[in-house]
C-alpha positions as CSV (number, residue, x, y, z in Angstrom):
1,M,-5.9,23.9,34.3
2,N,-3.4,21.0,34.2
3,Y,-2.8,18.4,36.8
4,E,0.5,19.9,38.2
5,L,-1.1,23.4,38.6
6,S,-4.1,21.9,40.4
7,L,-1.9,19.9,42.8
8,Q,0.1,23.1,43.6
9,I,-3.1,25.0,44.4
10,V,-4.3,22.2,46.7
11,L,-1.0,22.0,48.5
12,S,-0.9,25.8,49.0
13,V,-4.4,25.8,50.5
14,V,-3.5,22.9,52.8
15,E,-0.3,24.6,53.9
16,G,-2.4,27.7,54.8
17,L,-4.6,25.8,57.2
18,T,-4.0,25.7,60.9
19,P,-3.6,22.3,62.6
20,V,-7.1,22.5,64.0
21,E,-8.6,23.3,60.6
22,R,-6.7,20.4,59.0
23,L,-8.1,18.0,61.6
24,N,-11.6,19.2,61.1
25,A,-11.3,18.9,57.3
26,A,-10.1,15.3,57.7
27,G,-13.1,14.5,60.0
28,D,-15.5,16.0,57.5
29,F,-14.1,13.9,54.7
30,G,-14.4,10.7,56.8
31,T,-18.0,11.3,57.6
32,K,-19.0,12.3,54.1
33,F,-17.3,9.4,52.4
34,T,-19.6,6.3,52.6
35,L,-19.8,3.1,50.4
36,N,-23.0,2.0,48.8
37,P,-24.1,-1.4,50.4
38,W,-24.9,-2.8,47.0
39,I,-21.3,-2.0,45.9
40,I,-20.0,-3.9,49.0
41,M,-22.2,-6.9,48.3
42,L,-21.2,-6.9,44.6
43,G,-17.5,-6.9,45.6
44,V,-18.1,-9.8,48.1
45,M,-19.9,-11.8,45.4
46,V,-17.1,-11.2,42.8
47,V,-14.4,-12.3,45.3
48,G,-16.5,-15.4,46.2
49,V,-16.9,-16.4,42.6
50,L,-13.2,-16.0,41.9
51,L,-12.3,-18.1,45.0
52,T,-14.7,-20.8,43.9
53,I,-13.2,-20.9,40.4
54,L,-9.7,-21.2,41.9
55,V,-10.7,-24.0,44.2
56,V,-12.5,-26.0,41.5
57,R,-9.5,-25.5,39.1
58,N,-7.1,-26.8,41.7
59,L,-9.3,-29.8,42.5
60,K,-9.5,-30.8,38.8
61,H,-5.8,-30.3,38.4
62,G,-5.2,-32.5,41.5
63,E,-7.5,-35.2,40.2
64,H,-5.8,-35.2,36.8
65,N,-2.4,-35.6,38.4
66,Q,-3.6,-38.4,40.6
67,R,-5.0,-40.3,37.6
68,E,-1.7,-39.8,35.7
69,V,0.2,-41.2,38.7
70,Y,-2.2,-44.1,39.0
71,V,-1.9,-45.0,35.3
72,D,1.9,-44.7,35.4
73,F,2.0,-47.0,38.5
74,L,0.0,-49.7,36.7
75,D,2.2,-49.4,33.6
76,K,5.4,-49.9,35.7
77,A,3.7,-52.8,37.5
78,G,2.8,-54.4,34.2
79,K,6.4,-54.2,33.0
80,R,7.4,-56.2,36.0
81,G,4.9,-59.0,35.1
82,L,2.4,-58.1,37.8
83,S,-1.3,-58.9,37.3
84,Y,-4.0,-56.2,37.9
85,R,-4.8,-57.6,41.3
86,E,-1.1,-57.7,42.3
87,S,-0.8,-54.1,41.2
88,Q,-3.7,-53.1,43.4
89,I,-2.3,-54.9,46.4
90,L,1.2,-53.4,45.8
91,L,-0.4,-49.9,45.6
92,H,-2.2,-50.5,48.9
93,V,1.1,-51.7,50.4
94,A,2.9,-48.5,49.3
95,R,0.2,-46.3,50.8
96,L,0.2,-48.2,54.1
97,A,4.0,-47.8,54.1
98,G,3.6,-44.1,54.0
99,L,5.5,-43.6,50.7
100,K,4.9,-40.2,49.1
101,H,5.9,-41.6,45.7
102,A,4.3,-45.0,45.3
103,E,6.6,-46.2,42.5
104,S,9.5,-46.3,45.1
105,I,7.9,-49.5,46.4
106,F,9.4,-51.4,43.4
107,T,12.9,-51.1,44.8
108,M,12.4,-50.7,48.5
109,S,12.1,-54.0,50.3
110,K,11.9,-52.4,53.7
111,A,8.9,-50.3,52.7
112,F,7.3,-53.4,51.3
113,D,7.8,-55.2,54.6
114,I,6.2,-52.3,56.6
115,G,3.2,-52.0,54.2
116,A,2.6,-55.7,54.0
117,S,2.7,-56.1,57.8
118,R,0.1,-53.4,58.1
119,L,-2.1,-54.7,55.3
120,A,-2.3,-58.2,56.9
121,G,-2.1,-56.9,60.4
122,P,-4.8,-57.2,63.1
123,N,-6.6,-53.9,62.1
124,S,-7.1,-54.9,58.5
125,A,-7.6,-58.6,59.2
126,A,-10.4,-57.8,61.6
127,T,-12.7,-57.3,58.6
128,M,-11.7,-60.6,56.8
129,T,-12.3,-64.3,57.4
130,P,-9.3,-66.5,58.4
131,Q,-9.3,-68.0,54.9
132,Q,-9.1,-64.5,53.4
133,V,-6.2,-63.6,55.6
134,K,-4.4,-66.8,54.7
135,Q,-4.9,-66.1,51.0
136,L,-3.7,-62.5,51.4
137,V,-0.6,-63.6,53.2
138,L,0.1,-66.1,50.5
139,E,-0.4,-63.4,47.8
140,L,1.9,-61.0,49.6
141,S,4.6,-63.7,49.8
142,Y,4.3,-64.4,46.1
143,L,4.3,-60.7,45.3
144,R,7.4,-60.1,47.3
145,E,9.2,-63.0,45.6
146,K,8.1,-61.7,42.2
147,L,9.5,-58.3,42.9
148,G,12.9,-59.8,43.5
149,F,13.0,-59.1,47.2
150,Q,14.9,-62.2,48.4
151,K,14.1,-62.1,52.1
152,P,10.7,-63.8,52.9
153,V,7.9,-61.6,54.1
154,S,7.5,-61.7,57.9
155,A,3.8,-62.3,57.8
156,P,1.7,-61.8,61.0
157,T,0.0,-64.8,62.5
158,E,-3.5,-65.5,61.6
159,P,-6.1,-63.7,63.8
160,A,-8.8,-65.5,65.8
161,G,-7.2,-53.4,24.1
162,T,-11.0,-53.1,23.3
163,S,-13.7,-50.7,24.4
164,K,-15.6,-53.6,26.1
165,K,-13.6,-55.0,29.0
166,P,-12.9,-58.7,28.5
167,S,-14.1,-61.2,31.0
168,T,-13.5,-64.9,31.7
169,R,-17.2,-65.4,30.7
170,A,-16.0,-65.0,27.1
171,I,-13.9,-68.2,27.1
172,P,-15.5,-70.8,25.0
173,E,-16.2,-74.4,26.2
174,G,-13.6,-76.9,25.2
175,K,-10.7,-74.5,25.4
176,T,-7.5,-75.5,27.2
177,L,-6.3,-73.5,30.2
178,Q,-2.8,-73.5,31.8
179,M,-3.3,-73.2,35.6
180,T,-0.8,-72.5,38.3
181,R,-1.5,-73.4,41.9
182,R,0.4,-71.7,44.7
183,V,0.6,-73.7,47.9
184,N,3.2,-72.9,50.6
185,D,5.2,-70.8,48.2
186,K,5.5,-73.6,45.7
187,S,4.1,-73.7,42.2
188,Q,2.2,-76.5,40.6
189,D,1.3,-76.3,36.9
190,V,-1.8,-78.1,35.8
191,E,-3.6,-78.2,32.4
192,A,-7.4,-78.0,32.3
193,A,-10.2,-78.0,29.8
194,V,-13.3,-75.7,30.1
195,V,-16.4,-78.0,30.3
196,K,-18.9,-75.3,31.2
197,N,-18.9,-71.5,31.3
198,E,-21.9,-70.0,33.0
199,E,-22.6,-66.5,34.3
200,T,-21.8,-67.4,37.9
201,E,-18.9,-69.8,37.5
202,L,-16.3,-71.3,35.2
203,T,-16.1,-75.1,35.3
204,V,-12.9,-76.9,34.3
205,K,-11.7,-80.5,34.3
206,L,-8.1,-81.1,35.3
207,T,-5.9,-83.4,33.3
208,V,-4.3,-84.8,36.5
209,P,-5.8,-85.1,40.0
210,V,-4.9,-82.4,42.4
211,N,-5.8,-82.2,46.1
212,A,-7.3,-78.8,45.8
213,K,-9.3,-76.9,48.5
214,T,-12.2,-74.5,48.4
215,G,-11.0,-70.9,48.5
216,E,-7.6,-71.5,47.0
217,L,-6.2,-68.9,44.6
218,W,-5.2,-70.1,41.2
219,R,-3.4,-68.2,38.4
220,V,-4.8,-69.1,34.9
221,R,-3.5,-68.4,31.4
222,Y,-5.7,-68.7,28.3
223,Y,-3.9,-68.6,25.0
224,Y,-6.1,-66.6,22.6
225,G,-4.7,-66.2,19.2
226,A,-1.4,-64.3,19.3
227,S,-2.1,-63.0,22.8
228,V,-2.3,-64.6,26.3
229,W,-5.0,-63.8,28.9
230,E,-3.8,-64.0,32.5
231,F,-6.1,-63.8,35.4
232,D,-6.6,-64.9,39.0
233,V,-9.5,-67.0,40.2
234,S,-10.5,-68.8,43.4
235,V,-11.9,-72.4,43.7
236,M,-15.6,-72.3,44.6
237,N,-16.5,-76.0,44.4
238,I,-14.7,-79.3,43.9
239,N,-16.1,-82.5,42.5
240,G,-13.2,-85.0,41.9
241,D,-11.0,-83.6,39.1
242,T,-13.6,-81.0,38.2
243,L,-13.3,-77.5,39.7
244,A,-15.9,-74.6,39.7
245,L,-13.9,-71.4,39.5
246,S,-15.0,-67.8,40.2
247,H,-15.0,-65.4,37.2
248,S,-12.6,-62.6,36.7
249,D,-13.1,-59.2,34.9
250,S,-9.5,-58.3,35.5
251,I,-7.8,-59.7,32.5
252,R,-4.1,-59.0,31.9
253,F,-2.8,-59.3,28.4
254,I,0.7,-60.8,28.3
255,N,3.1,-59.0,26.0
256,R,6.8,-59.8,25.8
257,R,7.6,-56.1,25.4
258,R,6.1,-55.2,28.7
259,F,8.7,-57.1,30.8
260,L,11.2,-55.0,32.7
261,R,14.6,-55.0,31.0
262,V,17.8,-55.1,33.0
263,S,21.5,-55.4,32.0
264,V,23.3,-58.5,33.1
265,Y,26.2,-60.7,32.1
266,R,25.7,-64.5,31.8
267,K,27.7,-66.9,29.7
268,A,25.7,-68.5,27.0
269,L,25.8,-71.0,24.1
270,L,23.8,-70.8,20.9
271,A,23.2,-73.2,18.0
272,P,20.9,-73.1,15.0
273,F,18.0,-75.4,15.6
274,S,16.1,-75.9,12.4
275,F,13.4,-78.5,11.9
276,E,15.6,-80.5,9.4
277,R,19.1,-80.2,7.9
278,Q,21.5,-82.3,5.9
279,V,24.7,-83.6,7.4
280,E,27.6,-85.6,6.1
281,A,30.0,-87.8,8.0
282,E,33.7,-87.1,7.1
283,G,35.6,-90.0,5.7
284,S,32.4,-92.2,5.5
285,T,30.6,-93.5,2.5
286,D,27.5,-94.3,4.5
287,A,25.3,-91.4,5.2
288,K,23.8,-93.2,8.2
289,D,27.2,-92.9,10.0
290,A,26.6,-89.1,10.2
291,F,24.4,-89.6,13.2
292,E,26.8,-91.8,15.1
293,S,29.8,-89.6,14.2
294,G,28.3,-86.7,16.1
295,A,27.7,-84.5,13.0
296,A,24.0,-84.5,13.9
297,V,24.7,-82.7,17.2
298,P,23.9,-79.0,17.1
299,Q,27.0,-76.9,16.8
300,F,27.1,-74.5,19.7
301,V,28.8,-71.1,19.5
302,P,29.9,-69.2,22.7
303,G,28.1,-66.0,23.6
304,A,26.9,-63.8,26.5
305,V,23.5,-62.8,27.7
306,T,23.7,-59.0,28.2
307,E,20.0,-58.2,28.9
308,L,17.2,-60.0,30.6
309,A,13.5,-59.2,30.1
310,G,11.6,-62.2,31.6
311,P,11.5,-64.7,28.7
312,G,13.3,-62.3,26.4
313,L,17.1,-62.3,26.1
314,R,19.6,-60.1,24.4
315,I,22.7,-62.2,23.5
316,E,26.0,-61.1,22.0
317,T,27.5,-63.8,19.8
318,A,29.7,-64.4,16.7
319,L,26.9,-66.6,15.3
320,E,25.1,-64.9,12.4
321,L,21.3,-65.4,12.6
322,K,18.2,-64.2,10.9
323,V,14.9,-62.9,12.3
324,G,12.4,-65.8,12.8
325,Q,15.1,-68.4,13.0
326,R,15.0,-71.0,15.8
327,V,18.0,-71.5,18.0
328,A,18.9,-73.7,20.9
329,V,20.0,-71.5,23.9
330,V,21.9,-72.6,27.0
331,F,22.9,-69.9,29.5
332,D,24.1,-69.6,33.1
333,L,21.3,-68.5,35.4
334,G,23.4,-68.5,38.5
335,S,22.5,-69.7,41.9
336,Y,21.6,-67.5,44.8
337,N,21.4,-67.9,48.6
338,S,18.3,-67.0,50.6
339,D,19.7,-63.5,51.3
340,G,20.2,-62.8,47.6
341,S,24.0,-63.2,47.5
342,L,25.5,-65.3,44.7
343,N,26.3,-68.9,45.5
344,N,29.7,-69.6,43.9
345,K,29.5,-73.4,44.7
346,T,26.5,-74.2,42.5
347,T,24.9,-72.8,39.4
348,E,21.7,-73.3,37.4
349,I,21.7,-73.8,33.6
350,V,18.7,-72.9,31.5
351,E,18.1,-74.8,28.3
352,D,15.4,-73.9,25.8
353,I,14.4,-73.2,22.2
354,A,14.1,-69.6,21.2
355,I,12.9,-67.5,18.3
356,V,15.1,-64.7,16.9
357,R,13.2,-61.5,17.1
358,H,15.9,-58.9,16.2
359,V,19.4,-58.9,14.9
360,K,21.9,-56.0,15.0
361,A,25.5,-55.9,13.9
362,I,28.0,-54.9,16.6
363,E,31.8,-55.0,16.8
364,N,33.1,-58.5,16.6
365,G,29.7,-60.1,16.1
366,W,26.0,-59.7,16.5
367,S,23.6,-58.5,19.1
368,V,20.6,-60.9,18.9
369,A,17.2,-60.5,20.7
370,V,15.5,-63.9,21.3
371,E,12.3,-65.0,23.0
372,L,12.3,-68.3,24.8
373,T,9.3,-70.4,23.7
374,G,9.2,-73.6,25.7
375,L,8.6,-72.1,29.1
376,S,5.8,-73.1,31.5
377,D,4.1,-70.5,33.7
378,S,6.4,-71.3,36.7
379,N,9.5,-71.0,34.3
380,V,8.3,-67.5,33.2
381,D,7.7,-66.4,36.8
382,K,11.2,-67.5,37.8
383,L,12.8,-65.5,35.0
384,V,10.6,-62.5,35.9
385,R,11.7,-62.8,39.5
386,L,15.3,-63.0,38.5
387,T,14.9,-60.0,36.2
388,N,13.3,-57.9,39.0
389,A,15.9,-59.1,41.5
390,E,18.8,-58.0,39.2
391,A,17.1,-54.6,38.8
392,V,16.9,-54.2,42.6
393,K,20.5,-55.3,43.3
394,A,22.1,-53.3,40.5
395,N,19.7,-50.3,41.1
396,T,19.2,-50.3,37.3
397,K,18.1,-47.0,35.9
398,T,15.3,-47.6,33.5
399,Q,12.9,-45.1,31.9
400,D,10.2,-45.8,34.5
401,D,12.4,-45.5,37.6
402,S,11.7,-42.7,39.9
403,S,14.4,-40.1,40.6
404,S,16.9,-40.9,43.3
405,E,15.8,-37.8,45.2
406,N,12.3,-39.1,45.5
407,Q,13.5,-42.5,46.7
408,N,15.8,-40.9,49.3
409,K,12.9,-38.9,50.7
410,D,10.7,-42.0,50.8
411,A,13.5,-44.0,52.4
412,E,13.8,-41.4,55.2
413,Q,10.1,-41.3,55.6
414,T,9.8,-45.1,55.7
415,S,12.6,-45.3,58.2
416,V,10.8,-43.0,60.6
417,K,7.4,-44.7,60.2
418,G,9.0,-48.1,60.6
419,Q,10.5,-47.3,64.0
């Protein structure tokens, strides 16, 4: 008997029943049909296991996404010349500002102001000493300046690659360190020699006397082979021109390729600057006259800086150069008012020696990538600040910039939270 025939028989039987008989039949079916308790328990257990697997999977996926976001944030901070400590402070500022996308903090000065005020505000400062609050306010001011936000931070008043992570404990005695002191938003570069390196402290001797104070924050650079270690330490003890510094396990490796790149236009002059060359004075029989005649002066060729990357420049020029060649570079840095606007009455000129890193032929000349080599720490910081400021003003779209949609959402959220 097939399915259709069976169905027809059942329907015919049902149609032949009276309403009362149909009701009784339905009641009998409901009373006779019961579920085994073990089957119910097994079903509940299966559902529970499936829900547990789903929750664990979502948690792992969320943790993976958070780690990716965190690593991406550190990478973007590194490209802007920020140390590990500065990156951590900036991430905390972004969270306190209520940004959904932390990377938006790189271009949003208003969000930085809100987060910085909350970070150094009464609630957070209650767990810190007055000296720690003062140091934090100074770090926030320096960080804001480094990001290219021209307006000073409105700080609150003080309240009543290896597998083994490198450490400053690995710096040998006798090595030279380049130290930068930040006092009242001003830089002071000092050279020092390591006289003792113990487990608890790093002792250095300054080449010039400095009126340092216990608890001050110093930025230090140690030139190790082809790389540079940069780290932040605090002064633990002072004995004349000898300082005992705290150790740091947060070493940042300086790499010229990690600086943020931004398109600009600055007038420039370039001239070959070799160690030695031969010159001749026209119309003179005495070769010594070549110096007095001006032939010994480097012959500059006009050009234009089209890209800034901290100490790295891209220059378009008619001068043909080779990779590895030294050149004298002069370019217009510009001069800016406190609000970030260009000051047309004055300008700053940068002069330095550079090494040619890359050369590419373009229409009517050459595109040359150079690296400035005679810069001090404060000089590099100034170029980094200028690069970041240009990126903020021009809203430069780089590979690591967040989408404009995310920034607009964060701007609206920050505006609400800041009110």
